[in-house]
N, C-alpha and C positions, 0 to 999 in steps of 0.2 A: 334460304328457302326460295322457291320459285314464285312466279306470279300466283297469287292466291285466288281461290274461288272455284276450284274444281274445274270440271270439263266445261261448264258454262263460260267461265272467264277465259279459259284457253281458246275455246272456239270463237268467243267474242273478240278476243285480241287478235286472233289470226284473221278474222274478217276485217279488222281495222288496219292491220299491217298489209298495205296494198302491194308490197313488193316482196318477193322471196328470193331474189338474186342479188349478188353483190352490186354495189352502187355503180362500179365502173362498167359492168356488163348489162345491167338491167335496162329495160326500156322505161323511160321516165313515166311516172304516173301523172297524167295530166288532169287538171281540174275540169269540172264540168264546163266552165266558161270557155276554156280553150277547146274542148271537144266541139262545143257549139260553134266556136269560131271557125274551126276546120270545116264543118258542114256548110257554112255560109260562104266558103271560098277564100279563106285567109283573113288576116288581120285587117287589111285595108278595105276588103270588099264588104265586110259586115259590120264595120265599126260604128255605124249609126244606131245599132240596136243591141249590141253586146255590152254587158256590164262586166268590166274586169274586176278581179278581186282587189287589186291595188295598182296604183300608178305612183312611181317615184320621180320626183323632179330634182335633178342634181346627180351627176355621175362621178363625183369625187370619191374619196375613200369611204365616207359614211354611206353614200348612196349605193356604191358598189357592194360594200359589205352587206347592206340590207338586202339587196337583190339576191346575193348568194345565199344568205340565210333563208330567205323565202323559198328559194329553189330547193334548199335542203329539206324544207318542210313540205315540198311538193305543191307550193303555191305557184303554179306555173302560169296562171293567168294574171301576170303582172307585167308592166312596161316600165322602162326607165328612159327619161328624156334629159338631155343636157344640150344647151344651145351651143356649147363649144365643140369644135371637132376634136376627135381623139388626139390628133397630132398636137394640139395646143395643150391639152390636159396633161400630157406626159413630158412637157418641156421643162417646166420650172420646178425646182426641188421643193420649195416651201417647207412644210413640216418634215421632221426627220426622226423624231424619237418615239419609239413604241414601248410603252411601259409594261411592267410585269403582267398586270391584269389583262391588258389587250393581247399580249402574247399567249396567255392562257386560253382566251376565247378563240384565237386563231388556231392554236394547236388542236383544240377539241372539235372545232366546227369546220375548219378548212386546213387540214394537214398539208395539202399541196402548197398553199400560200405560206404557211408557217415554215415549211422546209425551204421554200424559195427565198424567204427573208434571211434565214441562216446562211444560205449559200451565197446570196448576193451582197450582203452587208460587209463592210470592211472589218478587218481583224479588230477585236475589242481593244487591243493595246494601242491602236491608232486613234481611238476616240474616247477613252476612259478619263481623259484629263481636260481641264480648262487651263489656258495660259493667260497671264496678265503681263504686259510689257510694252516697250516702245514700238515694237512691230512684231510681225509673225516670226521672222528670223531672229531668234533671241541669242545673238552673239555679237556684242559691240566690238570685239577685237577684230572682226572681219567686216565691219561696216553695218552690222545689223542693229537691233535695238537692245536696250537694257532689259534684262529679265527682272520683273518685279516679283512674280510668284507663279507657282504651278501647283494645282490641286488635282488629286485623283479621286474618282468616285467609286463606290462599291458596286461595280457592274461586272467585274470579271468572274465572280463566283455567284452561286445561288445564295439568296438571302436566307438568313436564319431567324428563328423566333427571337424577337427583342432587339435585333440588330438595327442600329440607327443608320440613317441615310446620309450622314454628314460627310462632306468631302474632307480629305486629309491633305495637309500641306506637305508637298514633296521637298525634302531637304536639298540644298544647293549641291551637295557632294554627289547627288545621284545623276547629275548632268552626264549624258552620254552613256550611262550604265544601263544597258538593256535588261539586266537581270534584277534591277531594283524592284522589290515587292512592297506595296503599301500594306500596312496592317489594317486592312479594311474590315476585319472581323475582330471584335474585342475578344480577349481571352475568355471572358465569361460566356461568350456565345459559341465558341468553337465546337462544343459538344451538344448544342441544342439542335432540334430538328430544323429542317428546311421549311420555309413557309410556302414554297411553290416549286414546281418542277420546271419553271421557265425563268430565264433571265431577260432583261430588257434588250432592245435592239436599236440600232442606229442605221436607218436606211432612208434615203431621200424619198419624199412623197411621190415623185413622179415614177420612181422604180416600184414603190409599193403599189401604186395605182395600176401599173402594168401587170403586176402579179394578180391583183384582184380582178382586173379586166380579163385576163387569160382564163381565170376560173369561171367568171360569169359567161364568157363565150363558150366554155365547155358545157355548162349547164344549158345554154341557149341552143347550141347545136344538137344536144341530145334531145331536147324538147321538140325542135323542128324535125329531127329525124323520125321521132315517134309519131308526129302528126302527119308526116309524109304529104304535105300539102303545099310546099313552097311558101310557107308562111314567112312573113317578114320578121327579121330579128326583133326581139323585145328591147334591145339596146339601141336607142334612137339618139345617137350623138349628132350634133349639128341641126337638131330640130328644136326650136324654141317654143315654149308655152306662151301664147300671146293673149289668152283669155280663159277665165274660169267662171263657171256658173253653177248654181245649185238648184236641184229639184227638191222642193221642200215637202211635198206630199208623197211619201213613199212608204211602202210596207217594210216593216222591220223584219219580216219573215221571208224576204226574197232570198232565193238561193243564188249562187254565182252564175247560174244558167238563165236567170230571169232576164227578160228583155225590157226595153224602155216602155213598151206598150203594157207589159205586166205591171210595172210599178206605177205607171200613170193612172191605173185603175184603182190604186189603193190610196188610203188617206191617213196613214199614221207614219211616225218617224222611224228611222232616221232618213236623211236625204241621200240622193245620189249626186255625185259631183261630175260635171262635164267639163272637159278641157278642150281648147282649140289651139292648134299648133300653127307654126309658120309655114307648114307645107299644105295648109288648107284642110287638115284632117280634124275630125271630132271623135273624142273617145269618152266613155263613161266608166266610172269606177266607184266601188263601194268605199274605198279608203284612198285618200291622197296623202302622200308622204313627202313633205317638203324638206329636202336636203340641199337647197339651192343657195347656201352660203349666207354670210353675214348681211348681205344686201338683199336678202330673199324677197323677191316680188310676190311670192305666195303669201308670206307673212304679212306683207303690206296690203295685199288684196283683202285679207280678213281683218285688217285694222288692229293687229296685235302689236303692242308697243314693246320696245326694249328698254329695260331699266338698268341704270348704272352710269358709268362715265363714258361718254361718247368720244372723247378725244384726250387720251393720256399723253400721247406723243406722236408726232408725225415723223416718218422715216422714209428713206430711199433704200430700196432693195436692189442690189446689183448682182445679177447672176453672171459669173464669168468662169472661164475654163483656162487653166494654165497648160502650156505645152509640155511635152515629155521631159525636156531638160529641166525646166523650172520645177515641175512636179517632183522629180527625183531630188533636186537640190533642196527644196523645202522640207521634204520628208526624210532627209538623209540622217538626221539625228533624232533619237527618241524624244529628246527635249523639245523638239519642234512639233511633235505629233500631238494633236488635241482636237476635240470636237469644236470648241469655241476658243477664239483668240480675242481677248479684249485689248484693243490697241489704243495707246495714248501718245500722241506726238504733236509737234507744232503744226502739222498739216492735216492731220486726221485724228478724230476721236470716233471710233466705231467698233463693230464686232464682226470678225470674220467667222463664218460658219463653214467648217471643212466637212463637206458631205462625203467625199472620197478623195483623199489627198493624192494617192498614186494615180488615180484617173483624172486628176485635175479639176474636180467639181467643187466650186466654191460659191458662197454668197456673202456679200458685204452689206451690212446694215449701217446706214449713216443717219444721224439725227437731222431733221429737216424742219425749218421754221417759216412756213408761209404766213403772211404774204411777203415777208422780208427776204425770203429765199423762194425762188421759183424753179420749176423743172428746167427752164432755159439755162439756169446756172449750172445744172448737172448734165451738161452734154457729154458725149462719149469721150472727148479729149480730156476734159477736166476730171471725169470719173476715172479715166485710165491713170492720170497722175496720182489720184488718191489711192488707187490700188497699189501702185508701185511704192508709194510712201508707206502704206500700211504693211506691205509684205517685207519692206526693208531691202529690196533688191532693185538695182538699176537695170533698165531693160536692155541697154546697149552692151552687147558682148559680155554680159555677166559682170559689169562693173558696178561697184557700190557708189554711194554718194560722195566719197572722198577721192574717187578716181582710181582706187586700187583695183587690180584685176583679180577676180576670183577664178573664173573658168574661161579663159580667152577662146577656147574652142567651142564653147556653147553659146547659143543665142537664146535668151529667155523671151517668152512672149505670152501675152494673155489675150483671149478672145472674149469680148464683152457680148453676152447673149441677150440680156435684157436689162433695162433700167426702169424700175416701177416705184411710184410713191404708194404708201399705204399709211393708214392711221391705226395706231394701237388703241384698243378700247377694252373696257371691262363691262360686258353687257349680258343680261339674261332676260329672255322673253317673259313678259308678264304672265303669259299662259302658253302652254304647249299645244293646246287643242283649240279648234274653233268651237262655236256654240253648239253645233250639231254633233260634235265629237267624232267627226269622220275625216278631219284634216289634222295631221300630226306634224309638229316641227321636230326635226332631228339634226344633230350636228351644229354647224356654225349658224344655221338658220335659227337655232334656239339659243345660242350663246356665243360669245366671242371674248377671248381672254388675251392678256399679254402672253407672248410666247415663252416667257421665263418659266421653266419647269416642264414644258411640253404637254400641258394638259388639254390644249384645244382639240387636236385630232383624237387623242385618246378618249376624251369625254364623248366625242361624237361616235366613235366606234362602239363604245359601251351603251350609248343611246340606242344604236341600231340593234345591239344584242338584246336589249330589254324589250324593245317594241316588237321585234320579229316574232318571238315566241308568243307574245300576247295576240298579235294578229293571227298567228297560226291556230291558236286555241279557238279564237272566234270563228275563223273561216272553216275549221274542221268540226266545230261543235254541232252544227245542224246535222252533218253527215253522221257524226257519232251518235247523236240522239236517235236518228232514224234506224241505225244499225242496232243499237241497244234495245230500243223499244219493240223491235220486231223479232228479237231473239226468243227462241223457245228451247227448253231443256227439261226433259222429264224428271231428271234428278234434282232440279232446282226450281220447280214450279212454285214452291212456297216463297222463295226469294223474290221471284218476279211479282207474285201477288201482293207482296208487302211494299213494293216500290211504287211511288206515285208516277203518274204520267210525266215524262220529261218536258212535254210542251207546257206544263203548268208553270215552269220556271223560265220560260222564254219571255222576252220583253213584250210589253204591251203599251198601249197609249196612255195608260193610267199610272205607270210606274217606271222608274229609271231602267233603261235596258241594260242587259248583261254587257253588251258591247261598250256602251258609254261608260259604264262603271269601271271595266277593266282598263280602258284607255285613260280614264281619270287617274287610275292608280299609277300609270306610267308618268303622267304629269306630276303627280305628287312625289314620286321617287326620284326621277331624274332631275327635276328642277331644283330640288334640295341639294343634290350632289353638285350641280352646275354652280349654284350660288356659293357653295363652299370652295369649289375649285377656282372660281373667279377671284375670291378674296385671297386665296393662297397665291395665285399668279401675280396679283398686284403686290403682295409682300415680297415675292421673289424679284419683281422688277425694281422695287425700292432698294433691295440689296445691291443691285448693280449701281444705283445712284450713290450709295454710300461709298463704293469703291472709287467712283469718279471724284467724290469729295476728298478722298484720301490723296488724290492727285492734284488737289487744290482747284478742282473744277466744280463749282456749285451748279447743279442742274437747274436751279431756280433763276440763275442770273440771266440767261437768254429770255426767259419769260418776263422777268422784271424789266429788262431792257425794252422788250416789245411793249409792255404796259406804259413805259415812259414815252416811247415814240408814238404811241396811240393817244396820248393825253395832251391837252393844251400846255404850252404853246407849240410843242413839237409837231403835233398833228396838223399844224397849219402849213408845214413844209410839204413840198411835193413828195409823193411816194418814192420816186426814184432817188431823191436825196436821202430820205430816211433809210432806204434799202442799203445805200452805200455806207451810211454811218453804222448800220447794224453789222454789216460784213466786216468793216474795219475793226470795230470794237471786239468782235468775236476772234478775229485773227490775233489781236493784241493779247487777249485773255489766254490764247493757246501758246504764245511765244515761250512761256516758261517751260513747256513740255519738251523744248528742244534738248533739254538735259538728258532725256531718255533715249536719244538717238545720236548724241555727240560722242566722238571718240576721245574727247578730252578726259584725262584720268585724274585731274586735280582742279582746284579752283572752285568758284561758286557753283558752276553747273554740276560738278560732281557731288558737292554737298547737298544741293537741291535734289538730285536724283536719288541719293542715298536716303534722304529724309522721306521721299515718296515711297521708296521700297519699304522703309520701316513702317510707315502708316498702313500700307496695304497689308503687310504681313501681320500687323497687330489685329486688323479686322479678321483676316482669315484664320488666325490662330484661335480666335474666339468664335469660330464656326459662323462667320458672317458672310461667307461666299455664297454665290448662287448655287443651290443644291441641284442635283439631277435626279436623286432617288428619294422618294417620300413614302416609306413603307406603310405608315399609318393611314395616309390618304389613298394610296393606290390599292391597298388590300383591306383596310380596316373600316371603310365606310359602311354604314348600315342603312337599310331601307325601312327601318322602324322609326316612327316619329319620336319614340322615346329615347333612342340611342343616336349618338353621333360617332365619336371615335373613342370608345371605351378602351382602357388599358388595364390588363390584368397583370398583377405583379407588384413590385415595390412602387413607392410614390415617385414615379419618374416625371420630370418636368415635361409637360405636353407641348414640346416645340414642334415646329413643322416637320422636322426630320426624325421625330420619335419613331421607335421601332414598332413593329406590328406584333400583337399578341392575339392568337386565334381565340375566337369566341364561338360557343355553341348556343347562339341566341337567334331568335327569329329576326330576319332582316339582314343578318351578317352573311358574308360569303362563307360557304362551307369550307372549313380548313382543309389544307392539303394533308391528307393522311393516306398513305399507300396501303391498299388492302389486296389480298390474294383472292382472285375469283375462283370459286370451286364449282365444279359441275358433277353431275351424276356419272359422267363417263371418266372423269379423272379427279383425283384428290390431290394432285401435285401442286395446284395453285400456281401454275406457271405464268398466268396472266396477272399482272399488277396494274391496278387502276387507282388514280387519285380520286378521293371522294369529292374533290372540288368539281370534277367533270363526270361524276357517275351518271347523272341523268342523260347527258349527251352521249355517253358511252352506251347506255342501255338502248337509247333510241337507234343507234347504229346497229347494235347487236340484233334487235328485233325488227330493224328496217321499218321503223314506224314513221308515217308521214306526219304524225301529230306530236307536239311536245309532250314529254313524260314527266310526271311527278314521281319521285322515288321515295319510298317509305323504308327507312332502315329500322329493323327490329333488333334491339340490343338489350342484353341483360343476362343474368345468371340462369334464368329459366325462360323457356319459350312460352309465349301465350298460346292459349287454346287455338289450334289451327282453324277449326271450323268456325269459331266465333270471329276470328280475324278475317277469314275469307268472306264471311257474311257482311261484316262491316265495310270492308273494302269494296265489295260488290255494290252495296247500297250507295256508298258515296260516289263511286264511278257513275252510277246511273243518275243520281241526283244532279251531279255537276257536269256530266258528259265530258269528262277528261280522263285520260289513261293514268292509272296509278300502278306501279310495280312495287311490291314489297319484297325485301331482301333480308334474310337473317344475317346478323353479324356475329360471328363466333370469335371468342378470345383465342382459340387455337383450332387446329384442324379437327373436325368431328370424326369420331370413330365410325367406320363404315357400318351401316345397318343399326346405328344407335337409335334408340326409340325417339330421341329428339330430332333426328335428322330426317327431314321430309324428302322422300324420294319422288322424282318426277316419273309419271307414267303416261301412257297414251301418246299424246302428240309432242312429247318432250323434244324430240329431234328437231321439230319445226321451231322450237324456241331456243335453240342452241344449248339446251340442257343447263341453263343457268340455275344454280342451286343456292349458293350463299357466298358471302365474302368473309375472309378471316382477318381480324385485327391482330396479326401475329406479333407485332411489337407493342401491343397494348396502348398505342398512341391515342386512339379514340377514347379508350377507357380513362386514360389519364386526363384528357380534356374534359370529360364528363365530370370527374371528381373535382377538377380544378374549378369548373363552372359552379358547382355546388358550393365549394369553399368560398368563392368570391361572393356568391349570393348570400350565403350565411353571414359573412362578415358585413355585408352591406345592410342586412336586416337586423343584425345584432341579436339573433335568436339561434345561436349555435345548436343548442340541445334539440330544439324543435325541428330544425331543418335536418339535423343528423338523423333523427328518428325517421323523418320522411324519406331520406335517402336509403336508410337501411330497410325501410318497408317497401321500397319500389321493386317490384318483381321484373319489370321490363321498361324499356324506354322506346318510344316511338318518335322518330326524327324524320320529318318530311322535308325533302329538298326540292326546290323549284327547278324548272327546266334550265334556268340560267345559272344554276350553281349556288344560289343563295338559299338560306334556311327559311322554310315557311313556318315551321313550328317544331318545338321540342316538348314532348309530354312524358312525364314520369308517372307511371300507373302501377297500381297494385292489382294483383290477380284476386278475383273473388269467385266464390262458388256459384254466385247468382249470375247466370249467363246473360240475362237481360240487362243487368247493371253493367256488366263488363262490355257488352255490345254497345250500350249507350256511351260508355267512357271512350271507347275506341272511336266510335263515330264522331263524337264531339271533338276529339283531338284532331281527326282528319278534317272535319268541317272547319275547325278553327284555322288550320294550316292553309286551306284553300281560301278562306276569307282573308287571311293576311296577305296572300299572294295576289288574289284577284280583286279584292276590295268589296265583295258583295257577300251577303248572307243568304243561304238557302233555307 
């Protein structure tokens, strides 16, 4: 069924949908602040009086995604600053794994970026494995290192319901067999539904940033073209924020076109933030979004502390590139192809990250122990020796360490691009907002994790997704209120007369503001997720230490040695002497690892190497390897304070790699259920949409500048259309947010059936959206499964079964970010007033869950 509420709601929605042309052709709809900007002669000419909707500090993945999302919501009056030039930003690979949930967000919100990732990333067979051995080249017979183990992760295919994320040990006999297939889907899962329409991706952060930057520039150019004023780009790379100040006496009812003079004449909250840049410019903003990294100066300015472990391990990151000959050699055998290579030998213990093997893009991570090791110890020559030792290839004419010639016609070479120290931490900000609730921390400014599991960048991307729609709701809300409150419709006069003045519900000096509450909800939701991801990342890192222990390398030994050297009487020795002692003892501890790169086939070294291999395999066989896929954490997290990671089904051990089971509960991500979209022009249902992304799909269909809440109406009978229309209209006007209600049919409705609501009047302007069809009954099965789980938990089967049988319809509200706001099971009654109240309460409850306030 279409947007409900008769001609009033259709006209109202048309007035709010500011664009009627496809996105690629339309002129961007510019916010009032930008229009005022234009009148005053461009961004720099009038920046002392214009208040921007938002300013983003930090132009990495999180900041750029946030900028793109705001542009999607037509929040064009925003700026992005980063002190680094673009050239520096796109140099270093850094993060590289994009998990399933992040890929879903990119596919629904930025299809150009999503397609670019799929096009640019290496083939999945090049990165689906982790290798463990004496060096990257796992072939001792030709001078390489001993293979200890190889595991494959379930990233080749779409995940299924209940499928675990455990890595699988690859048997030795698969060496060199390109057709070997891992049994990455249990037999019990092969006929279960998919949990997503996306797979994870492996793409170096600098390439990912380039795609996001290209999209941001496209938005920027479109906005500048529409302003036609020579306005400076909103992307300000190479311009540092050197000062931040707050104006504390400001009206909460200022629009984005208000000037500094306007709000200086007011005396109620919230404040406006002023920033000062290295180019001598001053800008004002309603909201400051800090995406400026783990060392965020913005966070420090507001005195927000980071909680957790500030120093888990120090490391050296070496970014290097192999030449064509060496790249082909290292990737010549499938056995050598992997995302991560854990290397253990007498010269190096470290991890090689293969970002793109055929293009020669690598990063080497080396443990680092200051002050007994310094950056001076890791000069280019020494690091180059470590690289060759870790690769298992001699640089001169393709010769290995024994003098044997592999490829006398080829010269291998590596180009060291950067050598950087960094500290692994596990930190979460004590709060994500300042006291005035107009500065927001996102990404690494809010949290920092060990890289194990790849949750750092992904958590930041999902932060941006969560805060973007909230900001858009707030920034469009005043405009929506003005539109709705001035609507008139002769056929709906009674509805308008029954609705209170929307201004009654705007913030005042005597009560918490709408804006502050909705941002506090962001703090509540995302900080909880970050805390859980931080703990998971630490556990993943500890798994890597257990593998080092299997190689007879105790990760605590260097720290114990440092403790001894720092204590009396050893601390009386000069630091230089103690540094020498430390380095010699570390070298001695690593001597036994020579067995993993020796060509000797017998003797004590061989026995030692075989024992290490046995130890490592014993751990991996017991699912102790570093996982890459975490279905329960990636897709199963909940924004409800009462839920964490529920599992529906048998009593499965809740390990970190447990499978994901869809839930139809408030706070959970709406499960991936493909539905056929039906229109009044066609009943073929040739458009399939995942319910996970239904709200973003509808926003694109209706070209809405504002985030959309979707109301799915499901059940054997349709509720009274007029009553539902009236309830939706009331709630829209009370909350000033768009709601679209859609009928869900179990099968294609018969044309002109009395239950099939036909669109009339301005239907063509709404793309004639009518209903969706749950053709495979997937949603219906989930609803019944949810009831069964609830019944079992409450131990009141008979009572709950009666309730289910008595439910005439289900109202399911989906938030703009794809999470469920509320699920209500209602009975139809002949008393229209009671029914109206039931529906309105269900909708109010959903918006309260999503926005954190009650109206």
